[in-house]
C-alpha positions in Angstrom: 0.1 0.3 -0.2 2.8 2.5 0.9 4.7 1.7 -2.1 1.6 2.1 -4.4 0.8 5.9 -2.7 4.7 6.7 -3.1 4.8 5.5 -6.6 1.4 7.8 -7.3 2.8 10.7 -5.9 6.1 10.3 -7.8 4.1 10.4 -11.0 2.4 13.7 -10.5 3.7 16.3 -12.3 4.9 18.7 -9.1 7.0 15.6 -8.3 9.6 14.7 -10.7 11.8 12.0 -10.6 14.8 13.7 -11.1 13.8 17.3 -10.6 17.4 18.6 -11.7 17.6 16.9 -15.0 13.7 17.5 -15.9 14.2 21.3 -14.5 12.4 23.0 -17.5 13.0 26.8 -15.8 14.9 29.3 -18.2 17.7 30.5 -16.5 16.4 34.4 -17.0 12.7 35.0 -17.5 10.6 38.1 -17.8 7.0 37.3 -16.5 4.2 39.9 -17.4 1.1 39.3 -15.2 -2.4 41.3 -14.9 -4.5 40.8 -12.1 -7.2 42.0 -9.6 -6.6 43.2 -5.9 -9.5 42.6 -3.7 -10.8 45.1 -1.3 -9.3 45.5 2.2 -11.7 47.7 4.1 -9.9 50.6 3.2 -9.5 50.1 -0.5 -12.0 49.1 -3.3 -10.7 46.4 -5.7 -8.7 47.6 -8.4 -6.5 46.4 -11.2 -2.8 45.7 -11.1 -0.1 45.2 -13.8 3.4 43.9 -13.1 6.7 43.1 -14.5 9.1 40.5 -13.1 12.4 39.4 -13.9 13.0 36.2 -12.5 16.4 34.3 -12.5 17.1 30.7 -11.5 19.6 30.9 -8.5 20.0 27.4 -7.5 17.6 24.4 -8.1 14.9 24.5 -6.4 15.3 28.6 -5.7 14.6 31.4 -8.0 15.2 35.0 -7.3 12.6 37.6 -8.4 12.7 41.4 -8.7 9.2 43.1 -9.8 7.2 46.3 -10.4 4.0 46.5 -9.7 1.2 49.0 -10.5 -1.9 49.3 -8.5 -5.5 51.6 -8.8 -8.1 51.8 -6.1 -10.1 54.3 -4.4 -10.4 54.9 -0.8 -13.8 54.4 0.1 -13.6 54.1 4.0 -15.5 56.6 6.0 -12.7 57.0 8.2 -10.4 58.4 6.0 -10.7 60.8 2.9 -12.0 59.6 0.1 -10.4 59.7 -3.3 -8.1 57.8 -5.9 -4.6 56.0 -4.7 -2.3 54.9 -6.9 0.9 52.7 -5.9 4.0 51.3 -7.6 5.3 48.8 -5.6 9.0 47.5 -6.0 9.8 43.8 -4.3 12.7 41.4 -4.2 11.4 37.6 -3.5 13.0 34.0 -3.2 10.5 31.5 -4.8 10.6 27.8 -4.0 9.5 25.6 -7.0 8.9 21.7 -7.9 7.4 20.7 -11.4 8.1 19.2 -14.7 7.0 20.7 -18.5 3.5 20.1 -17.7 3.2 21.8 -14.4 5.5 23.8 -12.1 4.5 24.9 -8.5 5.6 27.6 -6.4 5.9 29.4 -3.1 8.0 32.0 -1.6 8.0 35.7 -0.2 10.2 38.9 0.2 10.0 42.7 0.8 8.3 45.4 -0.9 8.7 48.9 -1.2 5.4 51.0 -2.1 5.2 54.5 -3.2 1.7 56.0 -3.1 0.2 58.9 -5.0 -3.2 60.1 -3.6 -5.8 62.5 -5.0 -8.7 63.5 -2.6 -12.1 64.1 -3.8 -13.2 67.7 -4.2 -15.8 67.3 -1.4 -13.5 65.6 0.8 -11.1 68.4 0.5 -13.6 71.0 0.9 -14.8 69.2 4.1 -11.1 69.0 5.8 -10.5 72.8 5.0 -13.9 73.8 6.5 -14.0 71.7 9.3 -10.2 71.1 10.6 -8.2 73.6 8.5 -6.6 70.3 6.7 -5.0 71.9 3.6 -3.5 68.3 1.8 -3.6 64.6 2.7 -0.9 62.7 1.3 -0.1 58.8 2.0 3.5 58.0 2.8 5.8 55.7 1.2 6.6 52.0 3.2 8.3 49.0 3.4 6.3 45.7 3.9 6.0 41.9 2.8 4.8 39.9 0.5 3.6 36.1 0.4 3.4 34.2 -3.1 2.1 31.0 -4.4 1.4 30.0 -8.1 1.3 27.5 -10.8 2.8 27.5 -14.0 1.4 25.6 -16.8 3.3 24.2 -20.1 6.4 26.4 -19.0 4.9 29.8 -20.3 1.6 30.5 -18.5 0.9 31.2 -14.9 -1.9 31.5 -12.3 -0.6 33.5 -9.2 -2.1 34.4 -5.8 0.0 36.8 -3.4 -1.0 38.7 -0.3 0.9 41.9 0.6 1.1 43.7 3.9 1.7 47.2 4.2 1.1 50.0 6.8 1.5 53.5 5.3 0.8 56.6 7.1 -2.0 59.3 6.0 -0.5 62.4 6.3 -2.7 65.4 7.1 -0.9 68.7 6.3 -2.4 71.8 8.2 -1.6 75.5 7.5 -1.5 77.3 10.8 0.6 80.6 9.2 1.9 82.0 6.0 5.3 80.1 6.7 4.1 77.4 9.2 2.2 73.6 8.6 1.7 71.1 11.3 1.7 67.4 9.9 -0.4 64.6 11.6 0.1 61.2 10.8 -2.3 58.3 10.9 -1.1 54.7 10.2 -3.5 52.4 7.9 -2.9 48.8 7.1 -3.4 47.8 3.3 -3.8 44.0 3.1 -3.7 43.2 -0.7 -4.9 40.0 -1.9 -4.4 39.6 -5.4 -4.9 37.0 -8.1 -3.1 37.2 -11.3 -2.3 35.6 -14.5 0.5 35.7 -16.8 3.1 35.0 -19.3 6.7 34.4 -19.0 9.0 35.2 -21.7 12.5 33.6 -22.0 15.3 35.9 -21.8 18.0 33.3 -21.4 18.1 29.1 -21.1 
């Protein structure tokens, strides 16, 4: 019975008999993905595009450097409403197993997010009237990401990732002609992303 279970496991596409000889990953690849980030209580769901440079460091490890662009709307009543654009740089390490038919991988790393926030006009007017706040920004911040995914027939991918970053909303108030005060309010952006992609081989 145990021999049958072991033979079945080894015949699955994610468990090659000789993973080094059957390694089908390219040494260098460009991985382009498009997907959707789910809502997180502060931000609405929104599209995300990514470009990832991947290098086969040493079987079974992949080094990945990526840039992501995300767009969403701040809809929470606790924060000023408006449009938020985020450009995220990341560095990750992935562990993989697989063959030509299918490859599975899991990993994680650090991210650095740069934000651009555009308040809606009614929100800006309300803050000026009620609290004298003249501008609101979202700070740049470092966080982390956990990623898992599948690759089919070497080039196509399905990926799920969770990114945790905790930027500050920066409330800027003008107290005189040349003096300003700054108040920080930390928030937590937990992005759950599902994306589909295609890998372009740069070097075999």
